[in-house]
ZAKEVO-619939 format. One record per residue (C-alpha): y, x, z. Coordinates in pm, whole numbers, padded with zeros to 5 digits, always signed. Last residue first. Layout:
<tordos>
YXZ
...
</tordos>
This chain:
<tordos>
+01006-10608+20733
+01153-10944+20729
+01085-11014+20367
+00720-10938+20420
+00583-10629+20311
+00361-10545+19981
+00293-10184+19878
-00047-10246+20014
-00161-10490+19731
-00102-10843+19686
-00392-11087+19809
-00735-11165+19698
-00991-11462+19759
-00707-11727+19644
-00676-12045+19840
-00759-12365+19656
-00482-12607+19548
-00533-12479+19194
-00871-12597+19193
-00737-12983+19213
-00627-12954+18878
-00279-12870+18731
-00173-13050+18429
-00361-13022+18089
-00353-13400+18034
+00029-13431+18076
+00160-13635+18331
+00220-13400+18591
+00461-13159+18408
+00332-12848+18274
+00605-12577+18374
+00344-12295+18444
-00034-12384+18368
-00270-12443+18647
-00642-12544+18510
-00682-12214+18343
-00842-12217+18026
-01170-12069+17970
-01358-11852+17650
-01731-11795+17681
-01739-11452+17503
-02150-11500+17511
-02299-11828+17621
-02349-11823+17988
-02592-11656+18173
-02898-11754+18321
-02958-11641+18681
-03010-11986+18828
-02786-12039+19128
-02528-11768+19050
-02508-11837+18703
-02457-12195+18728
-02212-12130+18982
-02008-11870+18779
-01993-12101+18455
-01890-12400+18685
-01600-12201+18846
-01483-12056+18541
-01457-12363+18356
-01285-12564+18659
-01039-12299+18635
-00835-12095+18876
-01087-12101+19175
-01227-11767+18993
-00999-11632+18752
-00861-11301+18947
-00524-11226+19058
-00302-11487+18939
-00269-11720+18623
-00534-11832+18406
-00628-11783+18046
-00991-11702+18100
-01234-11474+17945
-01593-11462+18043
-01784-11157+17940
-02171-11133+17961
-02348-10806+18016
-02670-10647+17988
-02541-10308+17795
-02257-10255+18052
-01979-10068+17869
-01876-10319+17617
-01849-10564+17922
-01645-10310+18091
-01422-10253+17799
-01352-10633+17780
-01317-10684+18162
-01055-10381+18208
-00875-10513+17900
-00788-10838+18087
-00577-10593+18317
-00639-10611+18702
-00344-10642+18873
-00095-10868+18739
-00378-11083+18563
-00250-11311+18316
-00537-11287+18044
-00796-11283+18370
-01146-11123+18323
-01485-11189+18431
-01777-11010+18391
-02142-11153+18438
-02412-10909+18484
-02727-11012+18313
-03050-10965+18486
-03289-10667+18521
-03006-10442+18441
-02941-10195+18160
-02768-09886+18312
-02451-09787+18117
-02251-09686+18408
-02323-09302+18427
-02116-09242+18623
-01882-09113+18865
-02042-09172+19213
-01909-09028+19517
-02213-08831+19660
-02017-08490+19764
-01798-08731+19949
-01453-08528+19986
-01185-08451+20213
-00894-08231+20060
-00628-08520+20042
-00336-08250+20077
-00410-08043+19778
-00584-08332+19619
-00330-08569+19560
-00464-08893+19706
-00157-08980+19945
+00041-09077+19591
-00191-09333+19528
+00033-09652+19546
+00315-09483+19404
+00235-09554+19044
+00179-09906+19080
+00529-09973+19174
+00645-09684+18911
+00507-09900+18622
+00591-10235+18736
+00946-10296+18574
+00948-10124+18233
+00573-10068+18203
+00501-09766+17980
+00834-09597+18027
+00818-09682+18387
+00508-09503+18437
+00690-09195+18270
+00902-09191+18594
+00639-09276+18822
+00446-08950+18703
+00781-08754+18731
+00842-08864+19075
+00432-08809+19160
+00449-08449+19110
+00540-08346+19433
+00204-08499+19562
+00033-08213+19388
-00309-08207+19261
-00353-08537+19050
-00630-08769+19117
-01012-08799+19042
-01163-09107+19197
-01396-09212+19471
-01263-09031+19761
-00897-09103+19717
-00970-09490+19643
-01228-09509+19946
-01056-09322+20201
-00697-09441+20106
-00755-09796+20162
-00937-09761+20475
-00640-09532+20605
-00360-09738+20488
-00528-10044+20632
-00579-09903+20978
-00449-10086+21288
-00462-09965+21624
-00465-10242+21858
-00204-10284+21931
+00106-10125+21731
+00055-10014+21393
+00218-10331+21224
+00316-10628+21453
+00172-10962+21295
+00213-11031+20919
+00368-11350+20806
+00115-11534+20617
+00016-11436+20267
+00050-11604+19902
+00251-11899+19997
+00428-11738+20264
+00583-11494+20043
+00711-11731+19806
+00860-11943+20075
+01038-11645+20284
+01184-11534+19914
+01312-11882+19864
+01468-11928+20223
+01625-11591+20191
+01743-11635+19829
+01877-11982+19916
+02130-11789+20175
+02216-11553+19910
+02319-11828+19693
+02496-11996+19973
+02714-11666+20018
+02736-11591+19607
+02911-11935+19593
+03141-11894+19907
+03239-11546+19742
+03328-11720+19424
+03099-11656+19130
+03192-11414+18807
+03016-11129+18949
+02664-11310+18968
+02446-11147+19217
+02375-11423+19455
+02337-11625+19152
+02098-11439+18986
+01902-11405+19293
+01881-11747+19359
+01771-11819+19012
+01485-11535+19058
+01389-11689+19395
+01361-12062+19213
+01144-11886+18945
+00926-11729+19162
+00812-12022+19326
+00534-12185+19087
+00393-11839+19050
+00360-11766+19411
+00171-12091+19418
-00081-11974+19111
-00119-11653+19287
-00051-11295+19242
+00246-11320+19007
+00447-11420+19321
+00379-11102+19479
+00449-10915+19205
+00754-11088+19141
+00868-11014+19532
+00810-10634+19493
+00989-10614+19159
+01281-10785+19379
+01276-10585+19655
+01265-10261+19435
+01588-10375+19270
+01759-10447+19590
+01790-10671+19882
+01973-10533+20165
+01938-10577+20556
+02279-10660+20715
+02173-10974+20941
+02374-11188+20675
+02195-11058+20385
+02340-10796+20125
+02250-10828+19784
+02176-10494+19590
+02490-10357+19392
+02420-10126+19061
+02055-10130+19082
+02050-10496+19159
+02272-10602+18866
+02050-10389+18643
+01768-10570+18767
+01950-10921+18703
+02033-10799+18351
+01677-10721+18255
+01552-11072+18383
+01853-11234+18182
+01686-11081+17873
+01356-11232+17916
+01542-11554+18015
+01721-11594+17729
+01865-11948+17816
+02187-11976+18052
+01965-12186+18305
+01622-12095+18241
+01582-11972+18589
+01569-12297+18737
+01246-12402+18558
+01113-12772+18507
+01474-12922+18511
+01647-12596+18374
+01415-12558+18031
+01042-12548+17966
+01064-12332+17671
+01266-12058+17869
+01059-12040+18186
+00752-12035+17915
+00916-11709+17795
+00977-11598+18167
+00608-11632+18254
+00486-11484+17945
+00727-11201+18039
+00566-11177+18399
+00225-11188+18287
+00262-10913+18046
+00465-10674+18323
+00183-10731+18551
-00088-10639+18307
+00133-10345+18186
+00158-10212+18543
-00215-10244+18612
-00284-09980+18327
-00584-09850+18491
-00579-09483+18335
-00247-09419+18415
-00278-09638+18678
-00487-09348+18831
-00205-09085+18795
-00326-08852+18556
-00528-08505+18638
-00861-08699+18628
-00816-08804+18286
-01015-08483+18095
-01256-08421+18382
-01300-08820+18390
-01157-09079+18601
-01299-09285+18854
-01118-09618+18809
-01075-09589+18431
-01448-09510+18425
-01536-09790+18629
-01332-10050+18417
-01209-10227+18720
-01256-10609+18699
-01086-10936+18841
-01420-11101+18869
-01752-10952+18895
-02060-11151+18912
-02393-10987+18978
-02743-11177+18978
-03119-11088+19045
-03047-10726+19039
-03296-10464+19199
-03422-10323+18864
-03064-10194+18796
-03012-09990+19132
-02786-09737+19105
-02620-09876+18793
-02616-10212+18937
-02498-10099+19255
-02212-09898+19139
-02075-10177+18930
-02094-10440+19183
-01881-10214+19410
-01660-10169+19091
-01617-10526+19087
-01526-10557+19472
-01191-10344+19391
-01099-10692+19223
-01354-10969+19342
-01729-10924+19378
-02017-11157+19356
-02355-11066+19455
-02730-11150+19454
-02947-10868+19503
-03340-10865+19447
-03631-10928+19679
-03428-11060+19946
-03538-11043+20328
-03209-11024+20524
-03260-10662+20598
-03353-10561+20237
-03038-10690+20121
-02874-10491+20391
-03015-10162+20298
-02884-10224+19926
-02544-10319+20068
-02558-09973+20275
-02612-09812+19969
-02353-09955+19760
-02125-09905+20072
-02228-09533+20056
-02147-09543+19663
-01827-09665+19699
-01681-09355+19889
-01655-09382+20248
-01810-09089+20363
-01546-08825+20367
-01333-09058+20568
-01613-09103+20824
-01604-08766+20955
-01256-08637+20824
-01063-08878+21022
-00914-08584+21242
-00909-08350+20954
-00898-08464+20596
-00771-08813+20700
-00477-08645+20900
-00406-08410+20600
-00394-08699+20339
-00202-08939+20561
+00049-08664+20648
+00089-08583+20288
+00150-08952+20225
+00411-08949+20488
+00621-08629+20357
+00579-08792+19986
+00716-09133+20108
+01032-08949+20283
+01091-08715+19979
+01043-09047+19746
+01296-09190+19976
+01549-08935+19984
+01530-08909+19604
+01603-09272+19557
+01395-09534+19428
+01076-09516+19659
+00812-09794+19625
+00581-09790+19932
+00854-10003+20105
+01025-09669+20112
+01069-09670+20498
+00748-09828+20503
+00569-09504+20349
+00805-09279+20507
+00703-09409+20866
+00340-09309+20834
+00339-09022+21039
+00565-09160+21324
+00366-09483+21315
+00015-09289+21318
+00100-09060+21601
+00246-09370+21817
-00083-09577+21729
-00290-09263+21845
-00516-08989+21731
-00439-09040+21379
-00711-09058+21085
-00913-09350+21233
-01178-09507+20980
-01308-09806+21165
-01646-09915+21279
-01709-10235+21102
-01501-10549+21202
-01242-10430+20919
-01317-10134+20737
-01462-09794+20804
-01792-09874+20641
-01770-10186+20423
-01754-10511+20609
-02031-10726+20503
-02015-11066+20403
-02292-11281+20354
-02311-11630+20204
-02654-11814+20311
-02719-11962+19968
-02824-12312+19829
-02566-12555+19982
-02298-12321+19994
-02311-12214+19641
-02349-12584+19537
-02012-12670+19727
-01816-12432+19543
-01686-12151+19700
-01326-12063+19858
-01260-12265+20133
-01627-12341+20281
-01681-11963+20254
-01417-11917+20544
-01625-11711+20747
-01781-11514+20448
-01435-11440+20313
-01340-11290+20685
-01642-11084+20712
-01605-10927+20329
-01271-10787+20505
-01074-10614+20239
-01006-10204+20274
-01047-10144+19906
-00899-10394+19866
-01176-10601+19703
-01278-10945+19815
-01657-10856+19856
-01938-11127+19861
-02326-11134+19927
-02505-11439+19817
-02813-11472+20008
-03157-11662+19930
-03251-11962+19702
-03200-12243+19992
-03317-12579+19889
-03498-12666+20234
-03183-12483+20435
-02939-12723+20253
-02599-12604+20433
-02693-12227+20354
-02566-12034+20660
-02226-11855+20674
-02297-11506+20731
-02150-11260+20906
-02213-10850+20890
-02075-10581+21071
-02116-10211+21005
-02218-09920+21222
-02202-09548+21154
-02497-09329+21230
-02498-08932+21282
-02847-08777+21142
-03190-08894+21079
-03120-09035+20752
-02940-08720+20651
-02906-08727+20255
-02782-09111+20361
-02481-08955+20513
-02371-09204+20784
-02670-09319+20820
-02628-09709+20913
-02649-09897+21252
-02624-10258+21202
-02422-10530+21335
-02448-10906+21347
-02284-11234+21315
-02363-11627+21245
-02163-11891+21132
-02268-12243+21106
-02152-12351+21437
-01824-12193+21434
-01686-11834+21557
-02006-11659+21624
-02367-11759+21685
-02586-11458+21698
-02820-11268+21467
-03010-10939+21574
-03051-10775+21244
-03370-10543+21196
-03290-10234+21018
-03499-10157+20727
-03620-09792+20798
-03477-09532+20565
-03756-09371+20325
-03689-09609+20037
-03338-09526+20002
-03336-09150+19950
-03664-09171+19782
-03567-09460+19540
-03231-09300+19460
-03409-08975+19324
-03681-09144+19153
-03410-09322+18975
-03386-09670+19006
-03529-09832+18691
-03370-09915+18363
-03430-10279+18238
-03660-10361+17933
-03447-10507+17618
-03438-10144+17451
-03808-10110+17495
-03950-09848+17620
-04072-09508+17437
-03687-09386+17436
-03732-09349+17811
-03397-09378+18017
-03375-09084+18264
-03216-09208+18579
-02935-09027+18749
-02775-09063+19075
-02960-08770+19264
-02964-08569+18938
-02578-08530+18973
-02392-08707+18708
-02340-08593+18341
-01983-08568+18214
-01805-08925+18138
-01774-09094+17770
-01419-09237+17785
-01432-09619+17789
-01081-09688+17779
-00846-09983+17904
-00695-10098+18243
-00605-10278+18546
-00569-10235+18913
-00723-10391+19236
-00502-10328+19535
-00646-10664+19658
-00833-10782+19946
-00722-11007+20254
-00803-11365+20282
-00641-11703+20208
-00572-11955+20445
-00216-11907+20524
-00099-11649+20253
-00287-11284+20273
-00184-10948+20342
-00404-10631+20360
-00429-10568+20002
</tordos>
């Protein structure tokens, strides 16, 4: 989530799921009692308790100033650390807006969030011209608010120094966030426990106030600050949960909300019944990634060697399975002594599946790995293939994210803390970090290649070590009828947010419309002209598209340029989201 390719921006540990299990009743402060006397079509109202909580807060006056480019303005605002204590401690959040290019036609503000959690919304707003349709840029001020603790906002800091952070989290990096051996697992668990303990002590003040409900309240306050009567919002990946929480807290204050790459909110938070499960057992991100990889391999085999190098020899699905077994038995060794093993292959495969550019570059990487591990090849042939693998790997990572700068050096960087402070306080998690190896093994039985990969991303959230809580963490209900329809967008071949998440979320929210797209990469926006046109029309007019709209991605793997469905110029747009925190560059 903290990496992006050139031109792309951070955001992404979004995940995927199924299931709409009923939640236990929430606290009164988050609940609106729906009157049976009212019309079914009438929107629910913000609860009296939530209205009192928020409406007593003085609307901040934003002192905008020019920053970065002529059309961009920045501001900061102090917001209550705890909205139940409006006169108590404050935290600072950062805003950036890209001004509407046609001011006389301006509708209002479009708030954006790229996910993560830990993605920078101000980065997305600063690059609005890269990401959003011209019609949206013309009619809206596009506003990014970095969530509390994240990006340009006052950052959560769980360690006392860079050195303490680097030493404490060394096990995460040593295991590449995906430990295979018992030694790697022990190192990762030790670092995960360090992270949980430090955020529950040193970083407690802010880490305990970073659940999504607080970010939704901040956004509600900023809506008032920019002068909009109701909220217009588009959220991606984890940003969909932010949209869902806002919609259910303030259903009568919604002008338009679009969510793409959707987390079913019940799957994300868990219930008393499912809370002891690893989060991805609820979200099924791994199954979504497995589905996308298998479909890519099948299409590769049908396309043939000229279009897909990995088709050489045929039976591409079985060939990939053989490749994983080869790497488990004997990793590739690069000239500098570094190793390329099974976890690296899975890491690279997930990276490639996140973006259409990566999807195109993944088959050459797989074929290079195949040739570098071929027991029947000569030493010279394997050496040449190893060099191709290094180049192919660099190209795949560069397409999806730029080469990272120094990590945990100067200045203090906090992506692990920021991601965890939201994920661990939002949701229910198992008690012991020591249970993760068994959970990862179980995950691999559900999803052969990506089960453990996704399972290990939340080990730091084990409740016996992550003890800081946010008493206001929102766990439902998620069935409020909003004043305007919520647009729910799901991607068939999304490797992070399973399409089933979008379907179940649309079923959960009574005033919603579902768009499904047979697209590649994480999230559907900018993958299909059909999706972009529907989203833009909805955000501009507030009118939702026809029910159960089905779109097709403009990029489809191995389609030749002279065929009618060949990739469009939309495929050249950068993705707003990027791979999860478990992904390192090939040089790491």
